[in-house]
C-alpha positions in Angstrom: 23.6 30.7 2.4 20.5 31.3 4.2 17.2 31.9 2.3 16.9 35.6 1.9 13.2 35.7 0.9 11.5 36.4 4.3 9.6 33.6 5.9 5.8 34.3 5.5 3.7 33.1 8.5 0.0 33.7 8.1 -1.3 36.2 10.6 2.2 36.9 12.0 3.8 40.3 11.4 7.1 41.1 13.1 7.3 44.6 14.5 10.3 46.7 13.5 12.2 48.8 16.0 11.9 52.5 15.8 14.9 54.8 16.1 15.9 58.2 14.9 17.0 58.1 11.3 20.6 58.9 10.4 20.4 59.8 6.7 24.2 59.8 6.4 24.7 56.2 7.4 24.1 54.7 3.9 25.6 57.8 2.3 29.0 57.0 3.8 29.2 53.7 1.9 32.0 53.7 -0.7 30.9 53.8 -4.4 31.3 50.0 -4.9 29.4 49.1 -1.7 26.6 51.5 -2.6 26.4 50.0 -6.1 26.1 46.5 -4.7 23.3 47.5 -2.4 21.6 49.6 -5.1 21.6 46.6 -7.4 19.9 44.5 -4.8 17.2 47.1 -4.1 16.5 47.4 -7.8 16.1 43.7 -8.2 14.1 43.3 -5.1 11.6 46.0 -6.1 11.4 45.8 -9.9 10.1 49.0 -11.5 9.6 50.6 -8.1 7.0 48.1 -6.9 6.6 47.6 -3.2 6.0 43.9 -3.6 8.8 41.3 -3.4 10.3 40.2 -6.6 10.2 36.4 -6.8 13.3 36.4 -8.9 15.4 38.4 -6.4 19.0 37.9 -7.4 20.9 35.6 -5.1 24.0 37.0 -6.6 23.2 40.5 -5.6 22.4 39.4 -2.0 25.6 37.4 -1.9 27.6 40.4 -3.0 26.3 42.3 0.0 27.1 39.4 2.4 30.6 39.1 0.9 31.3 42.7 2.0 30.6 41.7 5.6 30.2 44.0 8.5 31.1 47.1 6.5 27.5 46.9 5.2 26.0 46.6 8.7 25.4 50.3 9.6 23.5 50.9 6.5 21.5 47.7 6.8 20.6 48.6 10.3 19.4 52.0 9.2 17.3 50.4 6.5 15.9 47.9 9.0 14.9 50.5 11.5 13.9 53.4 9.2 13.2 52.0 5.7 14.7 53.2 2.4 13.2 56.7 2.5 16.3 58.7 3.6 19.0 56.4 2.4 19.2 57.6 -1.1 18.8 54.1 -2.4 15.2 54.5 -3.5 15.4 56.1 -6.9 11.7 55.9 -8.0 9.0 58.5 -7.9 6.7 56.2 -6.0 6.9 56.2 -2.1 9.6 54.0 -0.6 8.3 50.7 0.8 7.0 50.9 4.3 8.8 47.8 5.5 12.1 46.2 4.5 12.2 42.7 5.9 15.1 41.7 3.6 17.4 44.0 5.7 17.1 41.8 8.8 17.5 38.7 6.7 20.9 40.0 5.5 21.8 41.1 9.0 21.1 37.6 10.2 23.7 36.2 7.8 26.3 38.9 8.2 26.1 39.5 12.0 24.0 36.8 13.8 24.6 38.2 17.2 23.3 41.7 16.1 20.2 40.0 14.6 19.6 38.3 17.9 19.6 41.6 19.7 17.1 43.0 17.2 14.8 40.1 17.6 15.0 40.4 21.4 14.1 44.0 21.1 11.0 43.1 19.1 9.8 40.8 21.9 9.5 43.8 24.2 6.8 45.4 22.1 4.7 42.3 21.4 1.7 40.9 23.3 0.3 38.5 20.7 1.4 34.9 21.5 1.7 33.9 17.9 3.8 36.9 17.0 6.0 36.2 20.0 6.4 32.6 19.0 7.4 33.7 15.5 10.2 35.9 16.9 11.4 33.1 19.2 11.5 30.9 16.1 13.8 33.3 14.4 16.0 33.3 17.5 16.0 29.5 17.6 17.1 29.4 14.0 20.1 31.4 15.0 20.9 28.9 17.7 19.8 31.0 20.6 19.3 28.7 23.7 16.3 30.6 25.0 14.7 30.6 21.6 15.1 26.9 21.4 13.6 26.4 24.8 10.7 28.7 24.0 9.7 26.9 20.7 10.2 23.5 22.4 7.6 24.6 25.0 5.3 25.9 22.3 5.4 22.5 20.5 4.8 20.6 23.7 1.9 22.7 25.0 -0.2 23.3 21.9 -3.6 21.7 21.7 -4.6 19.9 18.5 -6.8 22.8 17.5 -3.9 25.2 18.1 -1.6 23.0 16.0 -4.0 23.2 13.1 -4.3 27.0 13.3 -0.6 27.6 13.6 0.5 24.8 11.2 3.0 26.9 9.2 4.6 28.1 12.4 4.6 24.6 13.9 6.2 23.1 10.8 9.0 25.7 10.8 9.6 25.1 14.5 10.0 21.4 13.8 12.5 22.2 11.1 14.4 24.5 13.4 14.8 22.0 16.3 16.0 19.5 13.7 18.6 21.8 12.1 19.9 22.8 15.5 19.8 19.1 16.6 18.0 20.2 19.8 17.3 16.9 21.5 15.3 18.3 24.4 12.5 18.9 21.9 12.0 15.1 21.4 9.0 14.7 23.9 7.1 17.5 22.1 7.7 15.9 18.7 6.6 12.5 20.0 3.4 14.2 21.5 2.7 15.6 18.1 3.0 12.2 16.4 0.8 10.6 19.1 -1.9 13.2 18.4 -1.8 12.5 14.7 -0.1 15.7 13.6 0.6 15.4 9.8 4.1 16.3 8.7 5.9 13.8 6.4 9.3 14.8 7.9 8.2 14.2 11.5 9.4 10.6 11.6 12.8 11.8 10.3 13.0 14.5 13.0 12.1 12.0 15.8 14.6 9.4 14.6 17.2 12.1 14.5 16.7 13.4 18.0 16.5 9.8 19.3 19.8 8.9 17.6 17.9 6.1 15.8 20.3 5.5 12.9 18.5 2.2 11.8 15.2 4.0 11.4 17.0 6.8 9.5 18.5 4.3 7.1 15.0 2.9 6.4 13.6 6.3 5.9 16.5 7.1 3.5 15.0 4.6 1.1 11.8 6.6 0.7 11.6 8.9 -2.3 10.2 12.0 -0.5 12.5 11.7 2.5 15.9 10.6 1.2 17.4 14.0 0.6 16.4 15.2 4.1 17.7 12.1 5.8 21.1 12.5 4.0 21.4 16.1 5.3 20.2 14.9 8.7 23.1 12.5 8.9 25.5 15.4 8.3 23.8 17.4 11.1 24.2 14.4 13.4 27.9 14.0 12.4 27.2 10.5 11.2 29.3 10.6 8.1 30.1 7.0 8.6 26.5 6.1 8.0 26.3 8.5 5.0 29.4 6.8 3.6 27.9 3.4 4.0 24.9 4.5 2.0 27.1 6.1 -0.7 29.0 2.8 -1.0 25.9 0.5 -1.0 25.4 -0.6 -4.7 21.8 -1.4 -3.9 20.9 2.0 -2.4 18.7 3.8 -4.8 20.0 7.3 -3.9 23.7 6.5 -3.5 24.6 9.2 -6.0 22.9 11.8 -3.8 24.7 10.3 -0.8 28.0 10.8 -2.6 27.2 14.3 -3.5 26.2 15.1 0.1 29.6 13.7 1.3 31.4 15.8 -1.4 29.7 19.0 -0.3 30.4 18.3 3.4 34.1 17.6 2.6 34.3 20.9 0.6 32.7 22.8 3.5 35.1 21.3 6.0 38.1 22.4 4.0 36.9 26.0 3.9 36.3 26.2 7.6 
């Protein structure tokens, strides 16, 4: 499942949409669904705190996701209007002003709905970094325009801009790799030529170039092996992954076998 703790990008705040609150939306949840969501809220905001709980229960989040789109109307209400009128905030302190976790859950349950919400945010933004952060979220969801926009961002940034926006740039690099978006390759090669420091950059470039031999070499490096093995899955090069798993001299062959096993299990459930 996707990471549910929101991505924190320095200096970037995503604006939430405004709409009239429908206090009955969450009230119409059945008792079990309401209990599931209440459990998540209590664990996300321990003792009524507005701050994120670092130990947010993945099980509570997964229980919401497992209920699917039946949770969507309430999550949309929380995303747009907060917890104040939902009846889910049971503390004497004011309800949190923002609820970024709601959109994270919506992204997993209903990606197309999440795309519409992000596109709506773009209409109210005029800060380039804020816009880039929203395009990044769209790209992560596989949106073609989002991928084009972050590719343009990577290609056009100056070295000074790259330094100032390093967390954003790194997350964009990860996004184009996860989506295996090959048109991003020139931008990645430009970053490497300019000396941009990201230990995974050689992996991403080899991936987008389809350079399996370089990936096999990188798979021997301690800090890169795990990512390279996952990259071979993204590339649908299970033959190469199998060769590493079968190689008695490959230091991380156990990890290669485990990656193959997970991929096989995933394929059976799809």
